[in-house]
Structure formats: structure tokens, C-alpha cells
N, C-alpha and C positions, 0 to 999 in steps of 0.2 A: 696269583698277583692281587687278590682279594686277602690271602691271608698276609703277606707282605705289608700291606698297607693297614692292616689292622695292628700287626707288631709295631709299625711305626708310629701310629696314632696313639695307642695305650703306652709305650714306651716313653713318648712327649709327655703324656699325661703325667706318668709317674715319676720321671724327670723332674716336671714343674713342681709337683709336690715336694719332693726332696730338697729342690733348691728352695724354694718358699722356707720349708721349715728350718733349714740349714740357715739361710739368710737371716732369719728372725733369731734363730739361736744365737747365732754371731754377734748380731747387733745388740742383744741382751748382754752377751757377755762384756762388749766392749763398754756398754753403760755401766755394769757392775765395777768393770775396772777403773772407769774415770771417777765414779762416785767415791771408790775404795782410795783412790789417790787423792781426791778431794780432801777427806777426812785425815788420811795419813800426813799429809804435808800441811795441815792446819792452815788451808787459805781463806782469805776473807772475801767477800763479795757476794756476787748473785750466783747460786750453786746451778740453777737451772741453765743459766747462760753457759756457764763453763761448760758443762755437759753435753748441751746443745751443739755448741763449738766443736767439742770433741767428736762428737756424732757426725757432724757436717765433714769435717776433715777425714772421718772412717770412710765416708762414702766414696770418698775418691781414692781410697788406698788399693794398694795392692792386694793385700789381703782379701779385700771385699771383691775384688775382680777375678781373684782366684777360684771364688766359690763358683764361677759359671763354667768351670771343670766339671761341674755336674752333668753337663750336656755333652761336653766334648770328650771326656775320657770313655764313657760306655759306647757311644757311637764309632769311637777309633776302635776300641778292642772287638765290638761285633764286626765293624767292617773287615778288621783282620784276619778274624776266625773264618769269616765267611770266604774271604780270597784263599786263606790257607786250605780248607776244606776244598773248594772248589778247584784248585791248580796244585795240589799235592800229588802228582801222578808220576 
């Protein structure tokens, strides 16, 4: 039982680090895309406000929520493997 709890805690810590890194990377890519769009379309006005509004919209997007799959997919895969190994007689 102790080994299983250690696996759960370490898995959660590792998945949290992966989630944070992936989330920061995706946000940086979105910022670059918004800044590139600003330049390509030759927009006028406050560039920071445009990027901030774009990042606020990105915060509620489906793409942003899909990053939570970092937690769901490994748990489902490991659970499925454990089930198959234990009940494959």
C-alpha cells in the first residue's frame, strides 16, 4: 500500500511539473502569435492591450483546457493497464 501511495504522490508531482511547463509554453506561443498578428496586420493602438485581451480570451479556450489532459490521460492509461494485468485470466 505504501508503494502505491508513493507512486500516486510522485506521479502527481511529475504531472504537475509537466502541466506547468506545457502551460507556460502554450501561453508563450499564443503571445508570440498575437504579437506576430499585430505586426502582420499593421494594427494601430495599444499593442499591450491587444495582446492582454488575446491572452484573456485564450485563458478560457478549449485549447487551454485540453492541457489538463496531462493529468487525465496517464491516469486512465495506468488504470487500464492495471485492470488488464489483474483480470486477464
